[in-house]
C-alpha positions as YAML, in Angstrom:
chain: A
units: angstrom
residues:
- id: 1
  name: MET
  ca: [107.49, 133.90, -7.71]
- id: 2
  name: LYS
  ca: [111.12, 134.40, -6.57]
- id: 3
  name: THR
  ca: [113.08, 131.66, -5.04]
- id: 4
  name: GLN
  ca: [114.29, 132.18, -1.48]
- id: 5
  name: ILE
  ca: [117.86, 131.41, -0.86]
- id: 6
  name: ASP
  ca: [119.10, 130.43, 2.53]
- id: 7
  name: THR
  ca: [122.18, 132.70, 2.96]
- id: 8
  name: GLN
  ca: [122.88, 131.52, 6.48]
- id: 9
  name: GLY
  ca: [126.49, 130.32, 6.70]
- id: 10
  name: LEU
  ca: [127.06, 131.39, 3.05]
- id: 11
  name: PHE
  ca: [130.40, 132.85, 3.81]
- id: 12
  name: ASP
  ca: [131.34, 130.41, 6.59]
- id: 13
  name: TYR
  ca: [134.09, 127.87, 5.70]
- id: 14
  name: ASP
  ca: [131.40, 125.14, 5.74]
- id: 15
  name: GLY
  ca: [128.96, 127.17, 3.60]
- id: 16
  name: GLY
  ca: [129.91, 125.85, 0.09]
- id: 17
  name: PHE
  ca: [131.80, 127.51, -2.70]
- id: 18
  name: TYR
  ca: [131.89, 130.90, -1.32]
- id: 19
  name: GLY
  ca: [132.97, 129.63, 2.05]
- id: 20
  name: LYS
  ca: [135.93, 127.81, 0.37]
- id: 21
  name: ILE
  ca: [136.85, 131.04, -1.40]
- id: 22
  name: ALA
  ca: [136.82, 132.93, 1.85]
- id: 23
  name: MET
  ca: [138.99, 130.27, 3.46]
- id: 24
  name: VAL
  ca: [141.64, 130.52, 0.57]
- id: 25
  name: PHE
  ca: [141.51, 134.33, 0.95]
- id: 26
  name: ASP
  ca: [142.04, 134.09, 4.72]
- id: 27
  name: CYS
  ca: [145.01, 131.76, 4.12]
- id: 28
  name: PHE
  ca: [146.53, 134.15, 1.66]
- id: 29
  name: MET
  ca: [145.98, 137.11, 3.98]
- id: 30
  name: LEU
  ca: [147.60, 135.30, 7.03]
- id: 31
  name: ASN
  ca: [150.51, 134.32, 4.87]
- id: 32
  name: VAL
  ca: [150.96, 138.09, 3.81]
- id: 33
  name: LEU
  ca: [150.79, 139.10, 7.48]
- id: 34
  name: TRP
  ca: [153.35, 136.51, 8.60]
- id: 35
  name: ILE
  ca: [155.74, 137.41, 5.83]
- id: 36
  name: VAL
  ca: [155.42, 141.18, 6.34]
- id: 37
  name: PHE
  ca: [155.79, 141.07, 10.17]
- id: 38
  name: SER
  ca: [158.77, 138.60, 9.95]
- id: 39
  name: LEU
  ca: [160.68, 140.87, 7.52]
- id: 40
  name: PRO
  ca: [162.61, 142.71, 10.33]
- id: 41
  name: ILE
  ca: [163.95, 139.36, 11.21]
- id: 42
  name: VAL
  ca: [164.05, 140.26, 14.97]
- id: 43
  name: THR
  ca: [160.24, 140.01, 14.90]
- id: 44
  name: PHE
  ca: [160.16, 136.49, 13.46]
- id: 45
  name: GLY
  ca: [159.46, 134.85, 16.66]
- id: 46
  name: ALA
  ca: [156.49, 137.15, 17.45]
- id: 47
  name: ALA
  ca: [155.15, 136.79, 14.00]
- id: 48
  name: SER
  ca: [155.42, 133.06, 14.06]
- id: 49
  name: THR
  ca: [153.60, 132.88, 17.42]
- id: 50
  name: ALA
  ca: [150.73, 135.07, 15.95]
- id: 51
  name: PHE
  ca: [150.84, 133.00, 12.80]
- id: 52
  name: TYR
  ca: [150.17, 129.69, 14.76]
- id: 53
  name: TYR
  ca: [147.62, 131.18, 16.99]
- id: 54
  name: THR
  ca: [145.64, 132.75, 14.23]
- id: 55
  name: ALA
  ca: [145.75, 129.67, 11.92]
- id: 56
  name: VAL
  ca: [144.42, 127.45, 14.62]
- id: 57
  name: LYS
  ca: [141.65, 129.99, 15.96]
- id: 58
  name: VAL
  ca: [140.49, 131.50, 12.60]
- id: 59
  name: ILE
  ca: [141.31, 128.94, 9.91]
- id: 60
  name: LYS
  ca: [140.68, 125.79, 11.86]
- id: 61
  name: LYS
  ca: [138.12, 126.88, 14.37]
- id: 62
  name: ASP
  ca: [136.52, 129.68, 12.10]
- id: 63
  name: ARG
  ca: [136.53, 132.14, 15.26]
- id: 64
  name: GLY
  ca: [137.17, 135.85, 14.73]
- id: 65
  name: ASN
  ca: [138.86, 137.52, 11.79]
- id: 66
  name: ILE
  ca: [142.47, 137.17, 10.52]
- id: 67
  name: LEU
  ca: [143.77, 140.68, 11.00]
- id: 68
  name: GLU
  ca: [142.31, 141.27, 14.49]
- id: 69
  name: GLN
  ca: [143.50, 138.00, 15.90]
- id: 70
  name: PHE
  ca: [147.06, 138.14, 14.33]
- id: 71
  name: LEU
  ca: [147.66, 141.61, 15.53]
- id: 72
  name: ASN
  ca: [146.38, 140.94, 19.10]
- id: 73
  name: ALA
  ca: [148.50, 137.88, 19.33]
- id: 74
  name: PHE
  ca: [151.55, 139.65, 17.90]
- id: 75
  name: LYS
  ca: [151.22, 142.46, 20.40]
- id: 76
  name: ILE
  ca: [150.49, 140.20, 23.48]
- id: 77
  name: ASN
  ca: [153.43, 137.84, 22.77]
- id: 78
  name: PHE
  ca: [155.89, 140.26, 21.33]
- id: 79
  name: LYS
  ca: [158.18, 140.46, 24.34]
- id: 80
  name: ASP
  ca: [158.50, 136.79, 25.24]
- id: 81
  name: ALA
  ca: [158.59, 135.64, 21.65]
- id: 82
  name: THR
  ca: [161.37, 138.02, 20.79]
- id: 83
  name: ILE
  ca: [163.47, 136.89, 23.78]
- id: 84
  name: LEU
  ca: [162.94, 133.27, 22.79]
- id: 85
  name: TRP
  ca: [163.77, 134.00, 19.13]
- id: 86
  name: LEU
  ca: [166.99, 136.04, 19.87]
- id: 87
  name: LEU
  ca: [168.01, 133.23, 22.35]
- id: 88
  name: ILE
  ca: [167.60, 130.58, 19.58]
- id: 89
  name: VAL
  ca: [169.46, 132.73, 17.02]
- id: 90
  name: VAL
  ca: [172.42, 133.30, 19.48]
- id: 91
  name: LEU
  ca: [172.83, 129.66, 20.36]
- id: 92
  name: SER
  ca: [172.50, 128.53, 16.83]
- id: 93
  name: PHE
  ca: [175.21, 131.07, 15.82]
- id: 94
  name: ILE
  ca: [177.42, 129.84, 18.56]
- id: 95
  name: PHE
  ca: [177.07, 126.31, 17.67]
- id: 96
  name: GLN
  ca: [177.97, 127.00, 13.94]
- id: 97
  name: LEU
  ca: [180.86, 129.20, 15.05]
- id: 98
  name: ASN
  ca: [182.11, 126.32, 17.20]
- id: 99
  name: VAL
  ca: [181.81, 123.80, 14.18]
- id: 100
  name: GLY
  ca: [184.03, 126.12, 12.18]
- id: 101
  name: ILE
  ca: [186.62, 126.64, 14.87]
- id: 102
  name: LEU
  ca: [186.86, 123.01, 15.85]
- id: 103
  name: SER
  ca: [187.05, 121.86, 12.39]
- id: 104
  name: SER
  ca: [190.10, 123.93, 11.78]
- id: 105
  name: LEU
  ca: [191.79, 122.79, 14.88]
- id: 106
  name: THR
  ca: [191.01, 119.02, 14.69]
- id: 107
  name: GLU
  ca: [190.98, 116.31, 12.04]
- id: 108
  name: GLY
  ca: [189.80, 112.81, 11.49]
- id: 109
  name: ASN
  ca: [187.44, 111.13, 13.69]
- id: 110
  name: VAL
  ca: [187.78, 113.96, 16.32]
- id: 111
  name: SER
  ca: [186.70, 116.47, 13.74]
- id: 112
  name: LEU
  ca: [183.77, 114.28, 12.64]
- id: 113
  name: PHE
  ca: [182.73, 113.82, 16.34]
- id: 114
  name: PHE
  ca: [182.45, 117.59, 16.88]
- id: 115
  name: ARG
  ca: [180.65, 118.09, 13.60]
- id: 116
  name: CYS
  ca: [178.05, 115.54, 14.41]
- id: 117
  name: PHE
  ca: [177.76, 116.76, 18.04]
- id: 118
  name: TYR
  ca: [177.06, 120.33, 16.83]
- id: 119
  name: ILE
  ca: [174.71, 119.25, 14.16]
- id: 120
  name: PHE
  ca: [172.78, 117.41, 16.73]
- id: 121
  name: LEU
  ca: [172.64, 120.36, 19.04]
- id: 122
  name: SER
  ca: [171.46, 122.59, 16.06]
- id: 123
  name: VAL
  ca: [168.67, 120.10, 15.26]
- id: 124
  name: PHE
  ca: [167.75, 119.95, 19.03]
- id: 125
  name: ILE
  ca: [167.43, 123.83, 18.99]
- id: 126
  name: ILE
  ca: [165.11, 123.61, 15.95]
- id: 127
  name: GLY
  ca: [163.13, 121.07, 17.92]
- id: 128
  name: ILE
  ca: [162.61, 123.45, 20.87]
- id: 129
  name: ALA
  ca: [161.68, 126.30, 18.58]
- id: 130
  name: MET
  ca: [159.13, 124.20, 16.81]
- id: 131
  name: TYR
  ca: [157.31, 123.69, 20.25]
- id: 132
  name: ALA
  ca: [158.19, 127.15, 21.79]
- id: 133
  name: PHE
  ca: [156.21, 129.45, 19.60]
- id: 134
  name: PRO
  ca: [152.99, 127.45, 19.57]
- id: 135
  name: ALA
  ca: [153.20, 126.96, 23.37]
- id: 136
  name: LEU
  ca: [153.76, 130.57, 23.84]
- id: 137
  name: SER
  ca: [150.57, 131.36, 21.88]
- id: 138
  name: ARG
  ca: [148.63, 128.89, 24.08]
- id: 139
  name: PHE
  ca: [149.92, 129.20, 27.60]
- id: 140
  name: ASP
  ca: [150.35, 132.16, 29.92]
- id: 141
  name: MET
  ca: [153.84, 131.29, 31.25]
- id: 142
  name: SER
  ca: [157.12, 133.02, 31.74]
- id: 143
  name: THR
  ca: [159.73, 132.86, 29.03]
- id: 144
  name: SER
  ca: [161.85, 130.46, 31.12]
- id: 145
  name: TRP
  ca: [158.98, 128.02, 31.73]
- id: 146
  name: ILE
  ca: [157.99, 128.07, 28.08]
- id: 147
  name: LEU
  ca: [161.57, 127.21, 27.18]
- id: 148
  name: LYS
  ca: [161.63, 124.28, 29.83]
- id: 149
  name: LEU
  ca: [158.32, 123.07, 28.56]
- id: 150
  name: SER
  ca: [159.53, 123.04, 25.05]
- id: 151
  name: ILE
  ca: [162.66, 121.21, 25.93]
- id: 152
  name: TYR
  ca: [160.54, 118.63, 27.72]
- id: 153
  name: MET
  ca: [158.18, 118.28, 24.72]
- id: 154
  name: THR
  ca: [161.01, 117.93, 22.31]
- id: 155
  name: VAL
  ca: [162.18, 114.83, 24.03]
- id: 156
  name: ARG
  ca: [159.05, 113.42, 25.53]
- id: 157
  name: TYR
  ca: [157.13, 113.47, 22.16]
- id: 158
  name: PHE
  ca: [160.10, 112.57, 20.18]
- id: 159
  name: PRO
  ca: [158.01, 110.86, 17.27]
- id: 160
  name: ILE
  ca: [155.91, 113.86, 16.93]
- id: 161
  name: THR
  ca: [159.03, 116.00, 16.91]
- id: 162
  name: LEU
  ca: [160.29, 114.15, 13.99]
- id: 163
  name: ILE
  ca: [156.92, 114.41, 12.13]
- id: 164
  name: LEU
  ca: [156.97, 118.26, 12.72]
- id: 165
  name: PHE
  ca: [160.53, 118.45, 11.50]
- id: 166
  name: VAL
  ca: [159.63, 116.63, 8.36]
- id: 167
  name: ILE
  ca: [156.65, 118.82, 7.77]
- id: 168
  name: LEU
  ca: [158.82, 121.99, 7.96]
- id: 169
  name: LEU
  ca: [161.50, 120.50, 5.87]
- id: 170
  name: LEU
  ca: [159.19, 119.39, 3.10]
- id: 171
  name: SER
  ca: [157.48, 122.74, 3.19]
- id: 172
  name: ALA
  ca: [160.81, 124.48, 2.82]
- id: 173
  name: LEU
  ca: [161.88, 122.28, 0.10]
- id: 174
  name: LEU
  ca: [158.67, 122.73, -1.78]
- id: 175
  name: LEU
  ca: [158.93, 126.56, -1.40]
- id: 176
  name: TYR
  ca: [162.64, 126.43, -2.62]
- id: 177
  name: LEU
  ca: [161.53, 124.53, -5.78]
- id: 178
  name: LEU
  ca: [158.27, 126.29, -6.40]
- id: 179
  name: PRO
  ca: [158.46, 129.82, -4.86]
- id: 180
  name: ILE
  ca: [154.99, 130.77, -6.12]
- id: 181
  name: PHE
  ca: [153.57, 128.41, -3.49]
- id: 182
  name: VAL
  ca: [154.48, 131.08, -0.92]
- id: 183
  name: ILE
  ca: [151.00, 132.54, -1.33]
- id: 184
  name: ILE
  ca: [149.30, 129.61, 0.30]
- id: 185
  name: LEU
  ca: [151.68, 126.91, 1.52]
- id: 186
  name: PRO
  ca: [152.81, 128.49, 4.79]
- id: 187
  name: THR
  ca: [149.25, 128.49, 6.12]
- id: 188
  name: GLY
  ca: [148.46, 124.97, 4.68]
- id: 189
  name: SER
  ca: [151.63, 123.60, 6.17]
- id: 190
  name: ILE
  ca: [150.89, 125.15, 9.51]
- id: 191
  name: ILE
  ca: [147.34, 123.63, 9.56]
- id: 192
  name: VAL
  ca: [148.85, 120.24, 9.03]
- id: 193
  name: TYR
  ca: [151.41, 121.03, 11.64]
- id: 194
  name: SER
  ca: [148.84, 122.05, 14.18]
- id: 195
  name: TYR
  ca: [147.06, 118.67, 13.80]
- id: 196
  name: PHE
  ca: [149.96, 117.12, 15.69]
- id: 197
  name: MET
  ca: [150.98, 120.03, 17.74]
- id: 198
  name: GLU
  ca: [147.49, 120.46, 19.18]
- id: 199
  name: LYS
  ca: [147.62, 116.94, 20.54]
- id: 200
  name: VAL
  ca: [150.70, 117.70, 22.52]
- id: 201
  name: LEU
  ca: [149.46, 121.11, 23.66]
- id: 202
  name: LEU
  ca: [146.09, 119.61, 24.97]
- id: 203
  name: LYS
  ca: [147.92, 117.09, 27.17]
- id: 204
  name: HIS
  ca: [149.43, 120.12, 28.92]
- id: 205
  name: THR
  ca: [146.28, 122.25, 29.02]
- id: 206
  name: PRO
  ca: [144.77, 122.60, 32.52]
- id: 207
  name: GLY
  ca: [141.25, 121.04, 32.83]
- id: 208
  name: VAL
  ca: [141.54, 119.09, 29.52]
...
């Protein structure tokens, strides 16, 4: 007499060994999609928005499939995410350019002051970006409102902003030291990242 095997949920993330293998494969596939869609550089914002959305919905909540959710989020948010990304790039470039110009025109404490000031502004811009793309993936708002909300979140939830910054910094450092981790680390990092980010986004979700 043959033994009956309960196959229900076998390939779900909570379905044992094969579920874990499926989860690792999904993480790898999501990494590949993010990297490929980020390569044109100008699409980095849209790719990162889709990356966060898909990681939370598919990897964390096990709803839908990687390719479908990623492509859908990329398409829907492409315009607003690209505008935000280009704005961030332009502002960062201007800040770095000003540092170089002022460093050559000033010296001593004055030069140090301007260096510190523009470094602070650059870090602040990174903080805004850390909230902007996850917020865009969640809320149906205009680009200007996403930007305003991101600025508010950066300041209002400053301790979480620091934690998010450390997560990204450590991830980037680990990738620099061990590039082979690129096949799995980005999604793993964004899952940890989302644990803190979701707490902030939920505070601004209507009806929650």
